[in-house]
Structure formats: C-alpha cells, structure tokens
N, C-alpha and C positions, 0 to 999 in steps of 0.2 A: 866754703858758700857759691852752692850756686844757681839760689834761686832765695827771694823775700820774699812775706805776706802767704795768703793761701787761696785755694781757688773755691774754696768754700766760706758760708757766714754762721757756722755753728753761734749758739745762741747764747752761750756762756766762756767763749773764747775773745780775748782783748786784740788779738794777731791784727785784726783790723785798723786798728788804732797807729800802731808801732806806724805798718805798714797799709796802708787801704790799700794797693793796688799789685798782683801777682806779676812781678817782675822775675825773668831767670835768663841767663846764662846761656849762649848757645851750649850744647849736651856735648859737641867734639869736640870744643875746645875742652872744657870740662877734663872732659876723660884723657884728652892730650896733657893737660898741666898735671892728672895725675898718675899716667908716664912717665911726667918728664921729671916730676916729684918722688918716682920709685928708681927711678937711673939713677939719678944724683944722689938720693940718702939711702933709701934699701930700702925706706920703710913703705911696709903692708899694710900697718892699719890705718883706719879713717875713717871719723866718725863727722857727717854730715855737718851741719846748726843749720839748716836749714826748715821753717818749716813745714817742708813738705821735698822728700825727693825725690817724689813722684807726680810732681805736681801737674806741670807739663809732661806728659807722655813721651810725646813724641822726643823731648830735650833728654830727656830719661834711659827714653829706647836708642839715642845713638850716643848718650855717652854708655853707656852698657858696652854700643859697640866697640864701639873703640880699643875699652879694658878689653873685651872677651878676645879678640883681632890679635891685639902686640903688647899685651901682659895675661892670656887667662888662666885660671882660675892662681891666679898669684896675690892681690890681695884680700885683703878683710872689712868690709867698709859695711856703718852700719849708717843708720838714718831713720829720721820720720814719715810714715807713707802714708797713706789715706787708703782706704779697700777703695778698690774699682773693682766692675762688674766684669765680668767673661767677655762683653763688648769694648770694653778699654782696655784691659790688660790680660787678650789675651794667652793660654800654656807657655809661648815661644815669648814671650818678654820675662818668666819667671825663672827661665833655662835661661835664658842670654843672662840675667840678670845674674848666676848664680856663677854661671861664666865670669862674669867681670870680676866677682867679689862678694854682690852681698850677701851678707851672713846673719843681719837683726834689723827691721820690717820694727818701729816702737810703732804701735798704728791705734787709733784713736777711735774703738769698738765699744766706747763705753758703755753702752743696758745692751742686753740680749733682745730688750723687749721695740721690736717695731715700732710701735706709737713714739716711744721716749724718745726712739732715733729720729720720727719724723719732726718731736716736738723738739727737739734740738737743733731740728734741717739739716743733721749729719747728711740728710742722700744718699743711704746703701738699705738694699734688707739682708734680712737670714740666709737666705741663698749666694749674693753677694761672699757674704764671711766664706757661706763656707767653698765661695770659688778661690779665694783669697788663701785661707788658710789649710786648704788642703793642697794648691799649688805652691804656695811657698815651703810647708811641710816636705811634699814633694822635690821639691830642690834645692833641699837642708837650705833653707833662708828662715834662721828660726825668728819668734815673732815676740817683742813685749807685749800686751793687749793693756791699754791702759780705760780702765771701768772709772767709774763711781755708783754710788747706792746713792737716793736719796735725791735727786732729781724733782723738783718742785712738782710735777706734774706725776709721779708716778705712784703704782696703787701697793698692793699686796703680787697682783698678779704679775704686774710689769717686774718685780723682784723675785717673782719665779721663774718668769721667763730668761732673767739673767743666769739663775741660777742653774736651766733646763739645760740656755748657751755653753756654760760652763760642764757644766756633765755631760754634756753630748765630743765637748772636744779636751776630756781631760785624755784621752789613751793620749794625746799630741802632747799634752803638758806632763804626763806622765817618762812620753818620751825624750822628754826634753824640748822639746819644737815649739810649747807658747810657756810664755813664763805670763803670771797675772799681776799688775800694777792695778791692785785698790783705793781709791781715793775717796773721799765727800767733797761734793760739789760748792762749799764752800770755803774748802781751802785755794778754789781756782780763783774768789772775787776778793 
C-alpha cells in the first residue's frame, strides 16, 4: 500500500466515504521498500491495493525511478490507475514505469461518452484515453478497462459512443494489450 483514497470524486464511487482525503507515502520510500522485499524474498509479482497507484504523479514517478535504477525490468507490478492527460503524465512516465515493472493498470474508463464521464466527474477526455492507451501499449503495460453501461443519464448515443470507443481500440484488445471488464452501475451501489 502506497496510498489511500482518491484524487477524484466520481459520482458512483464510495472511496471518499472510507478515505475522505487522498494520502500517500513518499514514492522513493515505497520504491526502496519494494527493492528490499525483492532482495530478501525474491518475490517479483506485486499488486498494489491502492485506489490509485498514480494518484500522486510525483510520488509515482519517484517510486518508478528507484525501481528502474536499482532493479530494472525485474518486478511485475499491477495497480489501479487514473487516465491522465499528456501534460500530467508525459511519455517518459510510461517508459519509466515499464522499466520499473509496471505490467498492468486497471483503469476506470467507464464510458466512451465524454458527456457521461462529465456527468460522472471523471475529468478526462477521449484524447486523454488515446494518450494513455497508446502509451501503455507502446511500453507493454497491459490495461484492464473498467466499463459499465446504464448510467442514469446514458442515452442511446452515449451507448454508441462506448461501442465506438471499444471498436477504436479493438486492435489493442486483439493484441492482448487491453482487457475490458463490463459491469452495470447497480453492482456498484
């Protein structure tokens, strides 16, 4: 665990009820801890239980820097991540995360409709999805897209936008770089 809580306030999520404030440990300390765990036990597979492994981009970067410098391409880690735009998460962050051992990000994409994501307060665009998905694929970081249909304000066009988004990235799904987990919003209440 490197952090608790979330930096977003999505309308369907209950994380803020458990952790009203996003808190995080220093990324370099987390990286050093993972290096020690690897050296002591030989364990390579790490799953973060954080709501967001990249909630604090500076700490995410610091952790990855330690891992990439001390034990490059050794760990395989996965964690929940938010889709971040280019100005917050440049390409160098994806390359660094890959060298540090990032193998999968579980990402709450939720919908292909920007309107629905706006209603949800997700705070990212389809251009941001393209940036995130393309760079994850380029640096061999698989993605598990968390999606759902039937949000209360969803229209037929919003549903079509989701189908179009899935179609647009089907080549990455066929290549094993994106897996989609589809649920209904009522499962979240």
